[in-house]
C-alpha positions in Angstrom: 7.5 -11.7 -9.8 11.3 -11.8 -9.8 12.7 -10.1 -6.7 16.4 -11.0 -6.3 17.4 -10.5 -2.7 20.6 -10.4 -0.9 20.5 -10.6 2.8 22.5 -10.9 5.8 23.1 -13.2 8.7 25.4 -14.0 11.6 29.1 -14.5 10.8 32.1 -16.2 12.3 35.6 -17.3 11.3 37.6 -20.3 10.6 39.5 -22.2 13.2 43.0 -21.5 14.2 45.6 -23.6 12.6 46.9 -25.0 15.9 43.5 -26.4 16.8 42.2 -27.7 13.5 39.2 -29.4 15.0 37.9 -26.4 16.9 36.8 -22.9 15.9 39.1 -20.0 16.9 38.2 -16.7 18.3 35.9 -14.4 16.4 37.7 -12.0 14.2 36.2 -8.5 14.2 37.4 -7.8 10.6 34.8 -10.3 9.5 32.1 -8.1 11.1 33.4 -5.3 8.9 33.3 -7.6 5.8 29.7 -8.6 6.6 28.7 -5.0 7.0 30.1 -4.2 3.6 28.1 -7.1 2.0 25.0 -5.8 3.7 25.7 -2.3 2.5 25.9 -3.8 -1.0 22.3 -4.7 -0.7 21.5 -1.1 -1.4 23.6 -1.1 -4.5 22.1 -4.4 -5.7 18.4 -3.7 -5.1 18.7 -0.1 -6.4 20.0 -1.7 -9.7 16.8 -3.8 -9.9 14.8 -0.5 -10.5 16.8 0.1 -13.7 17.4 -3.4 -15.0 15.9 -4.8 -18.2 13.6 -7.8 -17.8 12.9 -7.5 -14.1 9.5 -7.1 -12.5 10.2 -5.3 -9.2 8.1 -3.1 -7.0 9.2 0.0 -8.9 10.8 0.0 -12.4 12.3 2.9 -14.4 10.5 3.5 -17.7 13.9 3.5 -19.5 15.8 0.4 -18.2 19.4 -0.5 -19.1 20.8 -3.9 -20.0 24.0 -3.1 -18.1 22.1 -3.3 -14.8 20.7 -6.7 -15.9 24.2 -8.1 -16.4 25.2 -6.8 -13.0 22.3 -8.4 -11.3 22.8 -11.8 -13.0 26.4 -11.8 -11.8 25.6 -10.7 -8.3 22.8 -13.2 -7.9 25.2 -16.0 -8.6 27.2 -15.6 -5.4 25.4 -13.1 -3.1 22.9 -15.3 -1.4 25.0 -18.5 -1.3 27.8 -16.5 0.3 25.4 -15.2 3.0 24.1 -18.6 3.8 27.6 -19.9 4.1 28.4 -17.0 6.5 25.2 -17.9 8.4 26.4 -21.5 8.8 29.7 -20.2 10.2 27.7 -18.2 12.7 25.9 -21.3 13.8 29.2 -23.1 14.6 30.3 -20.2 16.7 27.0 -19.8 18.4 27.0 -23.4 19.5 30.2 -23.0 21.4 28.4 -21.3 24.3 24.8 -22.5 24.0 22.9 -25.8 24.5 20.8 -27.0 21.6 17.6 -25.8 23.3 19.1 -22.4 24.0 20.3 -22.1 20.4 16.8 -23.0 19.1 15.2 -20.4 21.4 17.7 -17.8 20.3 17.0 -18.5 16.6 13.3 -18.2 17.1 13.7 -14.9 18.8 16.4 -13.4 16.6 14.8 -14.6 13.3 11.2 -15.3 13.9 10.2 -12.0 15.5 11.9 -9.9 12.8 10.3 -12.0 10.2 6.8 -11.2 11.6 7.8 -7.6 12.1 8.7 -7.2 8.5 5.7 -9.1 7.2 3.3 -6.9 9.2 5.0 -3.5 9.1 7.3 -3.3 6.1 6.4 -5.6 3.2 2.8 -4.4 2.8 4.0 -0.9 2.1 6.2 -2.0 -0.8 3.3 -3.9 -2.4 1.0 -0.9 -1.8 3.4 1.5 -3.6 3.6 -1.0 -6.5 -0.2 -1.1 -6.8 -0.5 2.7 -6.6 1.3 2.9 -9.9 -1.4 0.8 -11.6 -4.2 2.7 -13.3 -7.5 2.7 -11.4 -6.1 1.6 -8.0 -7.5 3.7 -5.2 -7.8 1.3 -2.3 -7.0 2.8 1.1 -3.9 1.4 2.7 -5.8 -0.1 5.7 -8.0 -2.2 3.5 -5.1 -3.2 1.4 -3.1 -4.2 4.6 -6.0 -6.4 5.8 -6.1 -8.2 2.4 -2.3 -8.6 2.4 -2.3 -10.2 5.8 -4.9 -12.9 4.9 -3.8 -15.5 7.5 -5.5 -18.5 5.9 -3.9 -17.7 2.6 -0.5 -17.2 4.2 -0.8 -20.5 6.1 -1.8 -22.4 2.9 0.9 -21.0 0.6 3.8 -19.4 2.4 5.9 -22.2 3.7 5.5 -24.7 0.7 5.5 -22.1 -2.1 6.8 -18.8 -0.7 3.8 -16.8 -1.8 0.1 -16.5 -1.3 -3.0 -15.1 -3.1 -5.7 -12.9 -1.6 -8.6 -11.6 -3.5 -7.0 -12.6 -6.8 -3.8 -10.6 -6.0 -0.5 -12.5 -5.6 1.9 -11.6 -2.8 5.1 -12.9 -1.4 7.2 -12.2 1.6 9.7 -10.1 -0.4 13.1 -9.9 1.3 11.7 -11.5 4.5 11.9 -15.0 2.8 15.6 -15.1 3.9 14.7 -15.0 7.6 12.2 -17.9 7.6 14.3 -20.1 5.3 17.3 -19.5 7.5 15.2 -20.3 10.6 13.9 -23.5 9.1 17.4 -24.6 8.1 18.8 -23.8 11.6 16.1 -25.8 13.4 15.9 -28.7 10.9 19.7 -29.2 10.8 20.2 -28.8 14.6 20.5 -32.6 15.3 23.2 -32.8 12.6 25.0 -29.8 14.0 24.9 -31.2 17.5 26.5 -34.4 16.2 29.2 -32.6 14.3 29.9 -30.5 17.4 30.4 -33.5 19.5 33.3 -35.9 19.9 32.5 -38.4 17.2 31.4 -35.6 14.8 34.6 -33.7 15.4 36.6 -36.8 14.4 34.5 -37.2 11.2 35.0 -33.5 10.3 38.7 -33.8 11.0 38.9 -36.8 8.6 37.0 -34.9 5.9 39.2 -31.8 6.4 42.3 -34.0 6.1 41.1 -35.3 2.7 40.3 -31.7 1.6 43.8 -30.6 2.6 45.4 -33.3 0.5 43.0 -33.0 -2.5 41.6 -29.4 -2.6 40.4 -29.6 -6.2 38.6 -32.9 -5.6 37.0 -31.3 -2.6 35.9 -28.4 -4.7 34.3 -30.7 -7.3 32.6 -32.9 -4.8 31.1 -30.0 -2.9 29.7 -28.6 -6.2 27.8 -31.8 -7.1 24.8 -31.4 -4.7 24.4 -27.7 -5.5 24.4 -28.4 -9.3 22.0 -31.4 -9.0 19.5 -29.6 -6.7 19.4 -26.6 -9.1 19.1 -28.8 -12.2 16.2 -30.8 -10.7 14.2 -28.0 -9.0 15.3 -25.0 -11.1 15.8 -21.4 -10.0 13.3 -19.4 -8.1 13.0 -15.6 -8.7 11.4 -15.0 -5.3 14.3 -16.5 -3.4 17.2 -14.6 -4.9 17.3 -16.5 -8.2 18.1 -19.8 -6.5 16.0 -22.8 -5.5 15.7 -22.3 -1.7 16.6 -26.0 -1.0 20.0 -25.4 -2.8 21.0 -22.9 -0.1 21.2 -25.7 2.5 24.5 -26.8 1.1 26.5 -23.5 1.5 24.8 -23.2 4.9 26.3 -26.6 5.9 29.6 -25.9 4.2 29.9 -22.7 6.3 29.5 -24.8 9.5 32.2 -27.1 8.4 34.6 -24.3 7.4 34.2 -22.8 10.8 34.9 -26.2 12.4 38.3 -26.9 11.0 40.9 -24.5 9.6 42.1 -27.0 7.0 38.9 -26.3 4.9 39.9 -22.6 4.7 43.5 -23.7 3.7 42.2 -26.0 1.0 39.9 -23.3 -0.5 42.9 -20.9 -0.4 44.9 -23.3 -2.5 42.1 -23.9 -4.9 41.1 -20.2 -5.3 42.6 -19.6 -8.8 41.0 -22.7 -10.4 37.8 -21.8 -8.7 38.0 -18.3 -10.1 38.7 -19.6 -13.6 35.7 -21.9 -13.5 33.5 -19.1 -12.1 34.5 -16.7 -14.9 34.0 -19.2 -17.7 30.6 -20.3 -16.4 29.5 -16.7 -15.9 30.5 -15.8 -19.5 28.6 -18.8 -20.7 25.5 -17.8 -18.7 25.7 -14.2 -20.0 26.2 -15.3 -23.6 23.3 -17.7 -23.3 21.1 -14.9 -21.9 22.0 -12.6 -24.7 21.2 -15.2 -27.3 18.0 -16.5 -25.7 16.6 -13.4 -24.1 16.0 -12.4 -20.5 13.4 -15.1 -20.0 16.2 -17.8 -19.8 17.1 -16.6 -16.4 13.9 -18.1 -15.0 15.3 -21.6 -15.8 12.8 -22.3 -18.6 15.6 -23.8 -20.8 17.2 -27.1 -19.7 20.8 -26.7 -18.5 20.6 -23.1 -17.3 20.0 -24.1 -13.6 22.8 -26.6 -13.6 25.3 -24.1 -15.1 24.1 -21.5 -12.6 24.8 -23.9 -9.8 28.3 -24.5 -11.1 29.0 -20.8 -11.5 27.5 -19.9 -8.1 29.6 -22.5 -6.2 32.7 -21.6 -8.1 32.3 -17.9 -7.2 31.6 -18.8 -3.6 34.7 -21.0 -3.4 36.9 -18.3 -5.0 35.6 -15.5 -2.7 36.2 -17.6 0.4 39.6 -18.8 -0.9 40.9 -15.4 -1.7 39.6 -14.1 1.7 41.3 -16.9 3.5 44.6 -16.3 1.7 44.5 -12.6 2.5 43.6 -13.2 6.1 46.4 -15.8 6.5 49.0 -13.4 5.1 47.7 -10.6 7.4 47.8 -12.8 10.5 51.3 -14.0 9.7 52.5 -10.5 9.2 50.8 -9.3 12.4 52.3 -12.1 14.6 55.8 -12.0 13.2 56.8 -9.1 15.4 54.0 -8.6 18.1 53.2 -5.0 18.8 52.5 -3.6 22.3 48.9 -3.9 23.3 47.0 -0.7 22.7 45.5 1.1 25.7 42.0 0.9 24.2 40.1 -1.0 21.5 41.0 0.3 18.0 38.4 2.4 16.3 37.9 0.0 13.5 37.0 -2.7 16.0 34.4 -0.4 17.6 33.0 0.3 14.2 32.9 -3.5 13.5 30.8 -3.9 16.7 28.4 -1.2 15.7 28.1 -2.6 12.2 27.5 -6.1 13.6 24.6 -4.9 15.6 23.1 -2.9 12.7 23.2 -5.7 10.1 19.8 -7.3 10.7 17.8 -4.1 11.2 19.5 -2.6 8.2 18.5 -5.6 6.2 14.9 -5.3 7.2 14.7 -1.6 6.5 16.7 -1.2 3.3 14.3 -2.6 0.8 11.2 -0.6 1.8 13.4 2.5 1.9 14.6 1.8 -1.7 11.1 1.2 -3.0 9.8 4.4 -1.4 12.6 6.6 -2.8 12.6 4.9 -6.2 8.8 5.5 -6.4 9.6 9.2 -6.5 13.0 9.2 -8.4 11.8 7.2 -11.4 9.4 9.9 -12.2 12.1 12.5 -12.7 13.2 13.5 -16.2 16.9 12.7 -15.6 19.4 10.2 -17.0 20.0 6.9 -15.2 23.5 8.1 -14.6 22.0 10.6 -12.2 19.1 8.7 -10.8 20.9 5.5 -9.9 23.7 7.0 -7.7 21.3 9.3 -6.1 19.0 6.4 -5.2 21.9 4.5 -3.8 23.2 7.4 -1.7 19.8 8.5 -0.4 18.6 4.9 0.4 21.8 4.1 2.3 21.6 7.3 4.3 17.9 7.0 5.1 18.2 3.4 6.1 21.1 4.1 8.5 19.2 7.1 9.9 16.1 5.0 10.6 18.2 2.4 12.3 20.0 4.9 14.5 17.0 7.1 15.4 14.0 4.6 15.4 15.4 1.2 16.1 18.7 1.1 18.1 17.7 3.4 20.9 14.5 1.7 22.1 14.0 -1.6 23.8 10.9 -2.6 22.0 12.2 -1.9 18.5 15.5 -3.7 19.3 13.3 -6.8 20.2 11.2 -6.4 17.0 14.2 -6.1 14.8 16.2 -9.0 16.2 18.7 -7.1 18.3 20.0 -8.1 21.7 19.0 -5.9 24.6 21.2 -2.9 25.0 24.0 -3.2 27.6 25.1 -0.4 29.9 28.2 1.4 28.4 30.5 0.4 31.3 29.4 -3.3 30.7 30.2 -3.0 27.0 33.6 -1.4 27.8 34.5 -4.2 30.3 33.4 -6.9 27.8 35.6 -5.4 25.0 38.6 -5.0 27.3 38.2 -8.7 28.4 38.1 -9.9 24.8 41.2 -7.7 24.0 43.1 -9.1 27.0 42.3 -12.7 25.9 43.5 -11.9 22.4 46.8 -10.4 23.7 47.4 -13.5 25.9 47.1 -15.7 22.8 50.0 -13.9 21.1 53.2 -15.9 20.9 55.8 -15.1 23.4 
C-alpha cells in the first residue's frame, strides 16, 4: 500500500566561513524554512486523496492525473531533504552533548513519539480505511487490539516496515520516519563522534577543500551511492517512495554540510547544473510513467529506481545550493552596514521559535487529521477544485488547533509528542536575550 510521506526533523545551519571546520550559530530563518516544509506535508498528503494510481487510507472516487504528477515530483526530493536537515541537526546537537547524552535525547525525542503515534494515531487511520469496505462492522476496540499485535510487530516491523495480524496487513504509516531516523542516529553515532573529533575534523576539512575546488565532481561522487542503493534495492512505497537504506546518505551529507561551510559554497556554485540534471531526469521519469502506466513508480521496471536516485539527489543539491546562495547574499547585505541592535527579539524570530517547537507534534498529528476530514469530504458531490483546497485549509487549521490546545499546554502531552519541558516565560526571555546579545557581539566592528 503506497503511502508517500514527508516528515520533519531537527535542523541546523552550515558553518561560518571564518571557521570552516566548525558549525556556526544556529540561524532562526532555517526554523522558519523547516516549518514551511512541514506545513507542506498537509498539501502533499491531501493530494494523495485525489491522485490516480495511489492506494491511500482514503481515495476520492474521481481522481486526477495532475495530483499524481505532483506527488511523483514531490516524492523525489521531500524525504531526502528532511533526512539531510536531520543530519545537520545531529551536528549541532553534538556541540553541547556527550555521545551518551545524545543517544538518550534521541531515544526520548524520537522513540516516545513513535510509540505514541503507533498506539494512539495510526490505528484510527486504518480503522477509517476499513470502515469504507463493505461488510466491515468491527468495533474500534477489537480492531485496535488486532492492530497492536506485539508478536507480529516484533517479527515484521523492523526488517520489513509492516506486519500482518489476522490476515490484515498493516504498516506504521508516517511513523516510519521516526524509527528510521532513530536507527540511523544511533547506528552512525560512532562515525559522528569520530568526525566531530580532531582527526575527523581534519578529514572533513580535506574533503571540503576538494569539494570547493571541484564542486561538480563532488556532486557526481555524492550521487553514486544514492543511485546504486536505489538501483539494487528498489523504491519502497511505504517509506516515501524511497528505499529506506538510501536515506542514510543525505543524512550523512547533512552532517558534513553543517561541519564545514565550504560544502555549502560548493553546492551554491553547482546549483544551476544540479537544477538542469534534476529537471531532465524528472521529465524522463514523468514521460516513462505516462508511457508505462502508474505501476512503473513501484520500481518494477529496471532502471526506474536508478533514475529516481539521480533525480532525487539532483533536486536535493539544487535546493540546498540555491538556499545557500540566497543566505550568503542576505548575510553579506546584512553585515555590510550593521544596524543598531533592536530592543527585543524580532517577531519573525519569535515565530521561528514557536514553529520549531511545533514541528514534531504537527508531523504526528497532520496525517490522522487529513484522513479523518478526507473520509467526510470525498463523499461530497463537489468538484476536486473545491474539495482539495478545503481539505488543505481545514486540515492545517485543525492540526494546529490540536497542537495548541491539546499538546503544547500540558506536560504529559509534551513528553508524548517529543517536546522539551516547558520553560517559565522569564527563562525563555532571558535565553532569547542572551542569544541575541551573542549574535550582536559577533558583528564586525
